[in-house]
N, C-alpha and C positions, 0 to 999 in steps of 0.2 A: 504493500500500500504506500509505503514511504517512497519507493522508487517511482511509482506511477505519479504521485504528486510532484516529485522533483522534475519528472519529464514534462508535466503540464507547465510548471513554472519556467522551465527552460524554453519552452515554445513561446510563452508570453513574453519572455525576456527578448527573444529574437523579434517578436512581433512589435514590441515597443520601440526598438531601434528602427525597424522598417517604417513605422508610422512617422517617426521624427524626420528621417531623411527624405521621405516622400511628401511631407506636408508642404502646403503653399501658404501657410500663415504661422505666426508665432504662437498662437494659442494651440493649434494642432501639434506643433513641435513640442510645446510644454506638456501636452497630454501624453505624447509618446515617451518623453523622459520620465514621467510619473509611472507609466505602465512598466517601463524598464526598471525603475527603482523598486517598486513594490513586488516585482518578480524576482529580483536578485536577493532581497533580504531573506526570504525563506531558504534559498539555495545556500546562503552563507552558514546557516545553522544546520549542520549535518547531524546525523544520528548520534555521533559521539558527544558525550557531555563534556564540553571543553569551555572553560571560563574565558580563555582568550578569544575563542570564536564568538561568544556572546558579546564580549566587550567590543570586538571589531565590528560586528554587525550594528551595535548601538552607535558607535562612533560614525560609521558610514551613513546610517540613517539620519542622524542629527545633522551631519554636514550637508548631505544631499537635500534634506528637507529645508534647511536654511537657504541653500542656493536656489531651490525651486520657488520658495516664497518670494525671494527678491526678484527672481526672473519673472514670476507672475505679476508682481507689482510694477516692474518696468514695462511689461507688455500691456497692462491695463492703462498705464500712463500714456504709452505710445498710441494706443487705439483711441483713448478718450480725448486727448489734446491734439494729436497730430493726424489721426486717421490715416496712418501710413502703412507701408509694407516693408519687405526686406531691404529695398534699395533706397528708400527715403526715410531717414531717421535723424532725430535730434542727436547732437554729439554727446550730450550727457547720458541720454538713454542708451546710446550705442556703447559707451564705456561701461555702463552698469551691466548691460546684457553680456558683453564680452567678459567682464570680470566673473559673473556667475557661471558662465560656460567654462572658463578656465578653472574655476573652483571645482566644477563637476569632473573635469578631465584630469585634475591633479597637477596642472602646470604652475610653476613658480610665478609670483610669490604666494600662491594659494595652494601650496603643496603639503601643508603641515599635517594633514590627516592621512595622506597616502601611505607613508612607511608604517605608521602605527596600525592602520587597518590591515595592511599586507602581512604584518607579523603574525596576526592571529588566524589567518586563513589557511586552508589546505592548498596544496599546489594547484589543484584543478580550479578552485575558486579564485586563487591569485592570478592564474592565467587569464580567466575571464575578465578580472579587474584590469589587468595590464593591456588587454587587447580589445575585446568586444565592447567593453564599457566606454571606450574612448571614441568609438565610431560616431555616435550621435552628437556629442559635444563638438568634436573636431569638424564635423560636417556643417554644423551651425556657425562655428567660428569662421569657416572659409567663406561664408556669405557676406561677411563684413570685414573691413580692413581699416585699421588705424595704425599708421607706420610707427609712430613713437611708442605707442602702447605695445605693439608687437615686439619691437626691438628690446624694450625693457624686459618683457616676459621671456624672450628667447635667451638673452644673456643670463638672466637669473636662473632659468631652468637648466642651462648647461653648467653654470657655476655651481649651483646647489647639488645638481645630480652628480657632478664630478667629485666635489669635496665631501659631500655627505656619505659617499660609499667608502671613504678611506678608513674610517674608524669603526667599521661594522664587523661584528663576528657572526651575525645572522645572515644566511644566504638569502632569505626572503626580503629582508630590508635592503640588502645589496642589489637585488633585482628591482626593488622599488625605486631606488635612487638611479639605477641604470635606465629605468623606464622614464623617469623625469628628464634625464639627459637626452634620451632619444626623442622625447616629446618636444624638446627645444629644437632639434633638427627638423622635426615634422613641421613645426610652425615656421621655421626658416624656409623650408621647401614650399610651404603654403603661400608665403609672402611673394614668391616668384612665379610659381607654376602650380595650378590646381591639380593637374594630373601627377605631378612629381611627388606630392605628399602622399597621395594614394598608393603610388608605387613603393614609397618608403615604408608606409604603414603595413602593406602586404608582406614585404620581405621581413620587416621586424616581427610581425606576428608569426611568420613561418619559423624564424630563428628561435623565438620565445617558446613556441610549442615544442620544438626539438629539444631544447635544453631543459625545459620544465618536465617533460616526460621522463627524461633520464634522472633528474633529481627526485621525482616522485617514485620512480621504479626502485631506487636504492634508498629511499626514505632519508634524504639528506636535507637538513635544515640549518645546521650550524657548521662553522669552520672546523671544529674539533672532530666532527664526524668524517671529514675528508680523509683522515688517517686510515680509516677502514677501507677506503678505496684501494689503498696500496696492496690489499690482499686479493684484489680482483684480477680479472683477465687483462693483460696489457692492451689488448685491442679496445676494450671498453674505456680504459683510462685515456687512451689516445683520442677516442671519439669525444669524450668530455672535454679534454684539453683543446681540441680543434674547434669544437662548438663554442667554447668560451672566447677563443680568439676571433671567431667569425662574428659573434655578438658584439665584440668590442670594435669591430670595423677594421681589422687588420687585413691588408691585401696579402694573398690573392683570393681570400675567401668571399663567400656570397655577401656577408655583412658589409663589405667595402663597396659593393656596387651602388646602393642608394646614396651613400656618402659621396662617392665619386660623381654621381649625377648632380648632386646639389653643389659640390665644389665647382664643377664645370659650368653650371648655370650662374653661380655667383661670380666666377671669373669673367664670363661673357658680359655680365652686367656691370662690372667694375667695382663690386662691393668687396674690396680686398681687406678692409679693416675687420668687418664682421667675420669674414672667412678665416683670418688669422686667429681671432679669438676662439672660434668654433673648433678649429683643428687642435689648438693648444689644450683646450679643456677636454677634448675627446681623448687625448693622450693620457690624461689622468684616469679616465674610466678604463682605458686599456691597462693601466698599471694595476688597478685592483682586480681586474680579471686575471692578470698574470700572477698576482699575489694569491688568488684562489687556486690557480693551476700549480703554483709552487709547492703547495702542500701535497699535491698528487704525485709529482715526479721527483722533486729535488731533495726532499727529506728522506734520509736513509737511516733506518733504525733496524735493530735485530728482531726477527720474528721468532716468537716462541712456538713450540709445537702445538699448543692449544689454540693458537691464532690461525693455524693453517686450515682448520675446519671452522668456517664462519657461516653465519646464517643468511648472508646476503645472496640474493638471486643474481647470478651472473648472466642470465639470459634476458634478451630483449625481444619485443615483438617486432614483426616485420615492418609495421608502420613506423616504429621508432627508428629502425635502421634506415628506412627509406628517407625519412626526414633528416637524419644525420648526414646521409650521403648528399642530399640536396644542399644542405647548409654549408658543407665544406667543399662543394664542387664549384665554387665561384670562379676559379681560374678558367675552367672549361666554358662557363657561360659568358664570361668577359671576352674570351677569345672568339666565341661564336658571334657575339654582337659586333666585335671589331671587324670580323670577316664580312658580315652582312653590310655594315656601314661603309 
């Protein structure tokens, strides 16, 4: 019965996002966001009695309800005083609406809730929060554009996403700060090309699914659990290592492809200052991915006989292996695109 209800809520979760991105009015978009919110809250509370999960669901609900109330207020003000649509908006209302949408998506400086909520979720729910839950707010953000407001949010998202992950021992919080950093890149891509941010989001979602499925398979939540990976198959350790490098955007993996497209677009437009800041801050995120990988390969310690028989499952599903192959085959895809062009 629990599984059936979860499936129903998952369907309404998808339905709420589709309502938002297909709506032609702000009120319809708000309704889709509310359907999405009320569907995700029951999914966050799984069958296991976990205090962290209950706390995370409460924090998520309060934050999203606060953002929704402000969004509804701005929409009513917009409809009552200006009788406008997406394209004709008062500047103050536009800033207010963009602020609430960035709060819903977890972009800086409205990111305060995202790592804390991520810490109490399972890997599956955390994956939904990092990927699917960002579609509707980002789609609404792309309808409006304020250059100065976007630049502040982009720089802060990259800065906080980079520096915030340096002092973390929790892998879920590290993935949350990584998501904030990638969100800054998506906003940067959105500022130049609408199709570019969708491509970035699609590849980021694919990489996140690949690495989260491996973390979930081996029940990894904290850095100290990485030591147990040293007892696993060397091929599995190599896949985790390469996936982390791909998520960090290191060439020649697939994660470098969307960053390469954004860098090329910024170079053509002459925006070299923001490009320099973005690349430098991304190197910091690559550092804490390497720090996570360091525990897998570089630490050498003596294995006792009782450690040779461990309870970790060294097998992975065919879907996980396929996603891992796609995420590390960036060199082949880049070469094929270069040959086509």
